[in-house]
C-alpha positions as CSV (number, residue, x, y, z in Angstrom):
1,M,8.9,-14.4,13.9
2,V,7.4,-12.2,11.6
3,S,5.3,-9.0,14.1
4,R,4.5,-6.1,11.9
5,V,3.9,-6.2,8.4
6,L,3.3,-3.1,5.7
7,V,0.6,-3.5,3.0
8,P,1.1,-1.1,0.7
9,M,-2.6,-0.8,-1.3
10,D,-3.0,0.6,-4.1
11,G,-6.9,-0.1,-5.0
12,S,-6.1,-3.1,-7.2
13,E,-6.4,-6.6,-7.7
14,M,-3.3,-7.6,-6.7
15,S,-2.3,-5.1,-3.6
16,E,-6.1,-6.5,-1.7
17,R,-4.9,-10.2,-2.6
18,A,-1.3,-8.9,-0.7
19,L,-3.2,-8.7,1.8
20,E,-5.7,-11.5,2.3
21,Y,-1.8,-12.9,1.9
22,A,-0.8,-11.6,5.0
23,T,-3.0,-12.6,6.8
24,G,-3.4,-16.2,6.3
25,V,0.1,-16.0,6.7
26,Y,1.1,-13.7,9.9
27,P,-2.0,-14.1,11.1
28,D,0.0,-12.5,14.8
29,A,1.6,-9.2,13.3
30,E,0.5,-6.1,13.6
31,F,-1.1,-5.1,9.3
32,T,-0.2,-1.5,9.0
33,V,-2.2,-0.8,5.0
34,L,-0.5,2.0,3.1
35,H,-1.7,4.2,0.1
36,V,0.6,6.9,-1.1
37,V,-0.7,9.4,-3.3
38,G,1.8,9.9,-6.3
39,E,3.4,13.0,-7.4
40,P,1.2,15.8,-9.6
41,S,2.1,13.6,-13.4
42,P,-0.8,13.8,-16.2
43,L,-1.2,10.0,-14.1
44,W,-3.0,11.2,-11.3
45,G,-6.9,11.3,-12.4
46,K,-8.7,11.6,-9.8
47,A,-6.1,12.3,-6.7
48,A,-5.3,15.4,-9.0
49,G,-8.0,17.5,-6.8
50,I,-5.3,16.9,-4.2
51,A,-2.8,19.2,-5.3
52,V,-5.8,22.1,-5.1
53,A,-7.0,21.6,-1.9
54,D,-7.1,23.7,0.4
55,D,-5.5,21.1,3.4
56,I,-3.9,18.6,1.2
57,D,-3.6,15.8,4.0
58,A,-6.9,15.3,4.2
59,A,-7.5,15.7,0.6
60,A,-4.9,13.5,0.2
61,R,-7.4,11.2,3.3
62,E,-10.9,10.9,1.4
63,H,-9.3,9.7,-1.4
64,A,-7.5,6.6,1.0
65,E,-10.6,5.5,2.3
66,P,-11.8,3.6,0.0
67,I,-9.0,1.7,-0.3
68,F,-8.3,1.4,3.6
69,E,-12.7,0.5,3.7
70,R,-11.4,-2.5,1.3
71,A,-8.7,-3.7,3.9
72,R,-10.9,-3.7,6.2
73,A,-13.2,-5.5,5.3
74,I,-11.0,-8.2,4.1
75,V,-9.0,-8.1,7.3
76,D,-12.5,-8.8,8.8
77,K,-13.4,-12.0,7.1
78,A,-9.5,-13.4,7.8
79,D,-9.3,-15.6,11.2
80,G,-8.0,-14.3,14.6
81,D,-8.3,-10.6,15.5
82,I,-6.1,-9.4,13.0
83,A,-4.6,-5.8,14.4
84,L,-4.9,-3.1,11.5
85,D,-3.3,0.7,11.1
86,T,-4.0,2.5,8.2
87,E,-2.0,5.0,7.0
88,V,-1.0,7.7,3.6
89,A,1.9,8.9,1.9
90,L,2.4,11.9,-0.2
91,G,5.3,11.5,-3.0
92,H,6.8,8.4,-5.0
93,P,5.8,5.1,-4.0
94,V,8.4,3.5,-4.2
95,R,10.1,5.9,-2.2
96,A,7.6,6.2,0.1
97,I,7.5,2.7,0.6
98,I,10.8,2.2,1.2
99,N,11.3,4.9,4.3
100,R,8.4,2.7,5.7
101,A,9.7,-0.1,5.4
102,G,12.7,-0.6,8.2
103,E,10.3,-0.4,11.0
104,Y,9.0,-3.7,10.2
105,D,9.9,-7.4,9.9
106,T,8.5,-7.6,6.4
107,V,6.5,-5.7,3.6
108,V,3.8,-8.0,1.6
109,I,3.0,-6.1,-1.8
110,G,1.6,-6.5,-5.4
111,S,2.9,-8.3,-7.6
112,H,2.0,-5.1,-10.0
113,G,-1.0,-2.6,-9.8
114,G,-2.3,0.4,-11.4
115,T,-3.2,0.7,-14.5
116,V,-1.2,-0.1,-17.8
117,A,-0.8,3.2,-18.1
118,E,0.9,3.6,-15.2
119,R,3.0,0.4,-15.0
120,L,4.7,1.6,-18.2
121,F,5.5,4.9,-17.5
122,V,5.6,4.6,-13.4
123,G,7.3,1.5,-13.1
124,N,7.0,-1.8,-11.5
125,V,6.3,-0.6,-8.4
126,A,6.9,-4.0,-6.1
127,E,10.0,-4.5,-8.2
128,K,11.5,-1.6,-7.3
129,V,10.6,-1.6,-3.5
130,F,12.3,-6.1,-3.5
131,R,15.3,-4.6,-5.2
132,R,15.8,-1.6,-1.9
133,S,13.4,-2.4,1.1
134,P,16.0,-2.7,4.0
135,V,13.7,-5.5,5.1
136,P,12.4,-9.2,3.5
137,V,9.8,-8.3,1.1
138,V,6.8,-11.0,-0.2
139,T,5.8,-10.3,-3.9
140,V,1.9,-11.5,-4.3
141,R,0.5,-12.3,-7.8
């Protein structure tokens, strides 16, 4: 039985679909939405300001809040009384997800996310998570 589900969300449509799918398939589970604020790179975009913030954790949380608001809206539309936690991690998305995955019964992840440039330079996060996860991974497209 799946009782704890990790859903990484990056703000993409695919990550939102992953959460919608997960709440439909595992309505009695506890969900954690994880948003990873990546390592400094030319691809950081809006998140670049986090690196120079006085309180990096607070800045990362503020950056993630719109994604968490969307996650709460998705959960509110789902059937039942679904428990949702939100977490922010700093670092490389694949490593951050894999480091947390063992605490859950499964990971439900969007098949791709972000911009085309991010997919070309960073690689496919979902594929790497699928290959390295210590627990089953469901990929949603």
